[in-house]
DOFIBA-378089 format. One record per residue: z, y negated, x of N, C-alpha, C, O in turn; residue number from 1. Coordinates in nm, 2 decimals. Layout:
nZ,nY,nX,caZ,caY,caX,cZ,cY,cX,oZ,oY,oX,n
Z,Y,X,Z,Y,X,Z,Y,X,Z,Y,X,NUM
...
//
This chain:
nZ,nY,nX,caZ,caY,caX,cZ,cY,cX,oZ,oY,oX,n
12.58,-10.45,10.04,12.50,-10.55,10.10,12.35,-10.51,10.10,12.32,-10.39,10.12,1
12.27,-10.61,10.09,12.13,-10.58,10.09,12.05,-10.66,10.19,12.10,-10.77,10.24,2
11.93,-10.62,10.23,11.85,-10.69,10.32,11.70,-10.68,10.27,11.66,-10.58,10.21,3
11.63,-10.78,10.29,11.48,-10.79,10.25,11.40,-10.76,10.38,11.42,-10.83,10.48,4
11.31,-10.67,10.38,11.22,-10.64,10.49,11.08,-10.68,10.44,11.03,-10.63,10.34,5
11.01,-10.76,10.52,10.87,-10.80,10.49,10.78,-10.75,10.60,10.82,-10.76,10.72,6
10.67,-10.70,10.57,10.57,-10.65,10.66,10.43,-10.71,10.62,10.39,-10.69,10.51,7
10.37,-10.77,10.72,10.23,-10.82,10.70,10.15,-10.80,10.82,10.19,-10.81,10.93,8
10.03,-10.75,10.80,9.93,-10.73,10.91,9.81,-10.65,10.87,9.80,-10.61,10.75,9
9.73,-10.61,10.96,9.61,-10.54,10.94,9.65,-10.40,10.89,9.74,-10.33,10.95,10
9.59,-10.35,10.78,9.62,-10.22,10.73,9.59,-10.11,10.82,9.48,-10.11,10.89,11
9.67,-10.01,10.83,9.65,-9.89,10.90,9.73,-9.77,10.84,9.82,-9.80,10.77,12
9.70,-9.66,10.88,9.77,-9.54,10.83,9.91,-9.54,10.88,9.93,-9.56,11.00,13
10.01,-9.51,10.80,10.15,-9.48,10.84,10.25,-9.60,10.85,10.36,-9.58,10.90,14
10.21,-9.72,10.81,10.30,-9.83,10.82,10.43,-9.80,10.74,10.54,-9.82,10.79,15
10.41,-9.77,10.61,10.53,-9.74,10.53,10.61,-9.63,10.58,10.74,-9.64,10.58,16
10.55,-9.53,10.63,10.62,-9.41,10.69,10.70,-9.45,10.81,10.82,-9.41,10.83,17
10.65,-9.54,10.90,10.72,-9.58,11.02,10.83,-9.67,10.99,10.94,-9.66,11.06,18
10.81,-9.76,10.90,10.92,-9.86,10.86,11.03,-9.78,10.80,11.15,-9.80,10.83,19
11.00,-9.69,10.71,11.10,-9.61,10.64,11.17,-9.52,10.73,11.29,-9.49,10.71,20
11.10,-9.47,10.83,11.17,-9.38,10.93,11.28,-9.45,11.01,11.39,-9.40,11.03,21
11.25,-9.58,11.04,11.36,-9.66,11.11,11.47,-9.69,11.02,11.59,-9.68,11.06,22
11.44,-9.71,10.89,11.55,-9.73,10.79,11.64,-9.60,10.78,11.76,-9.61,10.79,23
11.57,-9.49,10.78,11.64,-9.36,10.77,11.73,-9.33,10.89,11.84,-9.29,10.88,24
11.67,-9.36,11.01,11.75,-9.34,11.14,11.87,-9.42,11.14,11.97,-9.39,11.20,25
11.87,-9.54,11.07,11.99,-9.63,11.07,12.07,-9.62,10.94,12.16,-9.70,10.92,26
12.04,-9.51,10.86,12.12,-9.49,10.74,12.11,-9.60,10.64,12.20,-9.64,10.57,27
11.99,-9.67,10.64,11.96,-9.78,10.55,11.88,-9.72,10.43,11.77,-9.66,10.45,28
11.92,-9.74,10.31,11.86,-9.69,10.19,11.75,-9.79,10.14,11.78,-9.91,10.12,29
11.63,-9.74,10.12,11.52,-9.82,10.06,11.54,-9.82,9.91,11.53,-9.71,9.85,30
11.57,-9.93,9.85,11.59,-9.94,9.70,11.46,-9.96,9.62,11.44,-9.89,9.53,31
11.38,-10.06,9.67,11.26,-10.09,9.60,11.15,-10.13,9.71,11.18,-10.18,9.81,32
11.03,-10.10,9.67,10.92,-10.13,9.76,10.80,-10.19,9.67,10.77,-10.13,9.57,33
10.75,-10.30,9.72,10.63,-10.35,9.66,10.53,-10.37,9.77,10.56,-10.44,9.87,34
10.41,-10.32,9.76,10.31,-10.33,9.86,10.18,-10.35,9.80,10.15,-10.30,9.69,35
10.09,-10.42,9.87,9.95,-10.43,9.83,9.87,-10.45,9.95,9.91,-10.49,10.06,36
9.74,-10.42,9.93,9.64,-10.44,10.04,9.54,-10.54,9.99,9.47,-10.51,9.89,37
9.53,-10.65,10.06,9.44,-10.75,10.02,9.32,-10.75,10.13,9.34,-10.79,10.24,38
9.21,-10.70,10.09,9.10,-10.67,10.18,9.15,-10.58,10.28,9.17,-10.46,10.25,39
9.17,-10.62,10.41,9.22,-10.53,10.51,9.36,-10.57,10.56,9.41,-10.52,10.66,40
9.43,-10.65,10.48,9.56,-10.70,10.51,9.67,-10.62,10.43,9.66,-10.62,10.31,41
9.76,-10.57,10.50,9.87,-10.49,10.44,9.99,-10.59,10.42,10.03,-10.66,10.51,42
10.05,-10.59,10.29,10.16,-10.68,10.26,10.26,-10.59,10.19,10.23,-10.53,10.09,43
10.39,-10.59,10.24,10.49,-10.51,10.18,10.63,-10.59,10.18,10.66,-10.66,10.28,44
10.70,-10.57,10.07,10.84,-10.62,10.07,10.93,-10.51,10.03,10.90,-10.44,9.93,45
11.03,-10.48,10.10,11.13,-10.38,10.07,11.26,-10.44,10.05,11.31,-10.53,10.13,46
11.33,-10.39,9.95,11.47,-10.43,9.93,11.55,-10.31,9.98,11.53,-10.19,9.93,47
11.64,-10.33,10.07,11.72,-10.22,10.13,11.87,-10.24,10.11,11.91,-10.35,10.10,48
11.94,-10.13,10.11,12.09,-10.13,10.10,12.14,-10.11,10.24,12.12,-10.00,10.29,49
12.20,-10.21,10.30,12.25,-10.19,10.44,12.40,-10.17,10.44,12.46,-10.18,10.55,50
12.46,-10.13,10.33,12.61,-10.11,10.32,12.65,-10.00,10.42,12.76,-10.01,10.48,51
12.57,-9.90,10.44,12.61,-9.79,10.52,12.53,-9.78,10.65,12.52,-9.68,10.72,52
12.47,-9.90,10.69,12.39,-9.90,10.82,12.48,-9.85,10.93,12.59,-9.90,10.96,53
12.42,-9.75,11.01,12.50,-9.69,11.11,12.49,-9.77,11.24,12.56,-9.73,11.34,54
12.42,-9.88,11.25,12.41,-9.96,11.37,12.44,-10.10,11.33,12.44,-10.14,11.21,55
12.46,-10.19,11.43,12.47,-10.33,11.40,12.35,-10.38,11.33,12.24,-10.34,11.36,56
12.36,-10.48,11.24,12.25,-10.53,11.16,12.15,-10.59,11.25,12.03,-10.57,11.23,57
12.19,-10.66,11.35,12.10,-10.72,11.45,12.01,-10.62,11.52,11.90,-10.64,11.54,58
12.08,-10.50,11.56,12.00,-10.40,11.63,11.90,-10.33,11.53,11.79,-10.30,11.57,59
11.94,-10.32,11.41,11.85,-10.26,11.31,11.73,-10.36,11.29,11.61,-10.31,11.29,60
11.75,-10.48,11.28,11.65,-10.58,11.26,11.56,-10.59,11.39,11.43,-10.59,11.37,61
11.62,-10.58,11.50,11.54,-10.58,11.63,11.45,-10.46,11.64,11.34,-10.47,11.69,62
11.50,-10.34,11.59,11.41,-10.22,11.60,11.29,-10.23,11.51,11.18,-10.19,11.55,63
11.30,-10.30,11.40,11.19,-10.32,11.31,11.09,-10.43,11.37,10.97,-10.41,11.36,64
11.15,-10.53,11.43,11.07,-10.63,11.49,10.99,-10.57,11.61,10.87,-10.60,11.62,65
11.05,-10.49,11.69,10.98,-10.42,11.80,10.87,-10.33,11.75,10.76,-10.32,11.81,66
10.90,-10.26,11.64,10.80,-10.17,11.58,10.68,-10.26,11.54,10.56,-10.22,11.57,67
10.70,-10.37,11.48,10.60,-10.46,11.44,10.51,-10.51,11.55,10.39,-10.51,11.55,68
10.58,-10.54,11.66,10.51,-10.59,11.78,10.42,-10.48,11.84,10.31,-10.50,11.88,69
10.47,-10.36,11.83,10.39,-10.24,11.89,10.27,-10.21,11.80,10.17,-10.16,11.85,70
10.28,-10.24,11.67,10.17,-10.21,11.58,10.08,-10.33,11.55,9.98,-10.32,11.48,71
10.12,-10.45,11.60,10.04,-10.57,11.57,10.07,-10.62,11.43,9.98,-10.68,11.37,72
10.19,-10.60,11.38,10.23,-10.64,11.25,10.35,-10.74,11.26,10.42,-10.75,11.36,73
10.36,-10.82,11.16,10.48,-10.91,11.15,10.58,-10.85,11.06,10.56,-10.84,10.94,74
10.69,-10.81,11.12,10.80,-10.75,11.04,10.93,-10.83,11.06,10.97,-10.86,11.17,75
10.98,-10.88,10.94,11.10,-10.96,10.94,11.21,-10.89,10.85,11.18,-10.84,10.75,76
11.33,-10.90,10.90,11.44,-10.85,10.82,11.54,-10.96,10.80,11.58,-11.03,10.89,77
11.58,-10.98,10.67,11.66,-11.09,10.64,11.77,-11.05,10.55,11.75,-10.98,10.45,78
11.90,-11.08,10.58,12.01,-11.05,10.49,11.98,-11.11,10.35,11.94,-11.22,10.35,79
12.02,-11.04,10.25,11.99,-11.09,10.11,12.05,-11.23,10.09,11.99,-11.31,10.02,80
12.17,-11.26,10.14,12.24,-11.38,10.12,12.15,-11.50,10.17,12.14,-11.60,10.11,81
12.10,-11.48,10.29,12.02,-11.58,10.36,11.89,-11.60,10.28,11.84,-11.71,10.26,82
11.83,-11.49,10.24,11.70,-11.49,10.16,11.72,-11.57,10.03,11.64,-11.65,10.00,83
11.83,-11.54,9.96,11.86,-11.61,9.84,11.89,-11.76,9.86,11.84,-11.84,9.78,84
11.96,-11.79,9.96,11.99,-11.93,9.99,11.86,-12.01,10.03,11.85,-12.12,9.99,85
11.77,-11.95,10.10,11.65,-12.01,10.14,11.55,-12.04,10.02,11.47,-12.13,10.02,86
11.56,-11.95,9.92,11.47,-11.96,9.80,11.54,-12.02,9.68,11.48,-12.01,9.57,87
11.65,-12.08,9.69,11.72,-12.15,9.58,11.70,-12.30,9.59,11.72,-12.36,9.70,88
11.66,-12.36,9.48,11.64,-12.50,9.48,11.73,-12.56,9.37,11.74,-12.68,9.35,89
//
């Protein structure tokens, strides 16, 4: 199973490291990362493998949301099936 993690907000040092650390703590493997900085805005999309997630998916998602709130970033985690359904026409 996979999940898509999106991060948007003002650029600062350590965003990728902090998001990746939470993934590692939950045994979530980062498969692909795409990131760019547009002026001072940081934008990142991560494809992750949640097959071996050591916690409940909801708790994993909540921990990233809370990280985003503490850093002033918008972090969303969406199961791949929901992501694909939302973007299929």
